[in-house]
Phi, psi and omega in degrees: 000137182292148178271144179232132176238150185235134176296135180303333179297328178282319179294332177298325180273324183235068185295338182255017182297153177227152175229125174271119181254128180225130172231150183195154168276136188218169170236122180261160179178194179294144178293126181281165183298323183295317176296317181297324177294324175297318178297317181295322178295317179292326176297321177298322177298316180297317179301318183285332189267332189233136163278159185304315185283353180264350184299320183287000176264355173304136188307314182292321179290316180300320180295320179292320177297321177298321178297315178305310183299319181295330180269357177094017181253142180275108182287349176279330178271323180244082189290145171299139186301319180296323177294316180299319178297314182292325177296318177301318181297309183294327178282356178079019182274344179076174180243154177279137175270114191244249177240168184307309185296316179297317184286331172297313179299317180297319179299313181295321181294319179298314184287320187271332186086354184278140169285132188238134176263115179252110190236144170283110187299331182289345182260359178279129180268122180089181183245016179226134170250135178243123176271112179237204182243131180300142182256160179300130178063020176291126182293130181199122181251103179291147182298119179071008185242347185074203182296123185246133178281103183258012177303128180078011181251140173298134185218132170280134174237140170259198184294343181257342181144195186292138179228350182199138170226165177293346178271318182198140170283169185264150182303324189298325186244021182289158173293140170227176178294344180267359181294129180239349173218134184248153167235114182244123179247116178264111191265105182258084177287339172208153187283142169218264174293134178308128191293327179295322176294319180298318179294315181297318180295318178300315179299319181293323177296319179293322176297316185288318190252340183237017176053038186295136174224171179051046182282131174236135179222149174204143173256117185264122180235344184253108181248000000 
């Protein structure tokens, strides 16, 4: 299991934060109809439960937004990924049907409210991820977003640089159809869905839809 370290500046704002770490061998591919139906059912729950302006009050999303503000980042301009997904749903814009691994992560994020880092484990350099604070002009290419300004944003870095933020993961370590081992970090800056339940559910989804084996999980609370 990969080691994770946290910058004290983040712990000062979120002293009780937890991170669910999951790694597994998987098979990626097109999202099957059964998985997509699960996503559509959860999207319907979000539509029924939240008005557009109430989404950012979900506990997990609100906690991440507070962290952004404390670090000097505008969470209204650089939205947390879970918030952005739920906003699309409530606005009736729908979600993109992508690949199994991406859509499993999106499903868990929609239901839990947590921002989740979904990484191709084979592309992570070194055996430690450090969550720090983005620096001015730090190079970072968000998936499908191009060069992303991560100054003041919480960011996971491996031995080569930034690979994940709550707004967008980085192109270098993204899931592809060739991904065979995943590293999934469920970032609980504040509590919403019980994290042990969230982890178990994520593992079961990967087993069901991505033929996951050699699953390892741990909830990290001591930094």
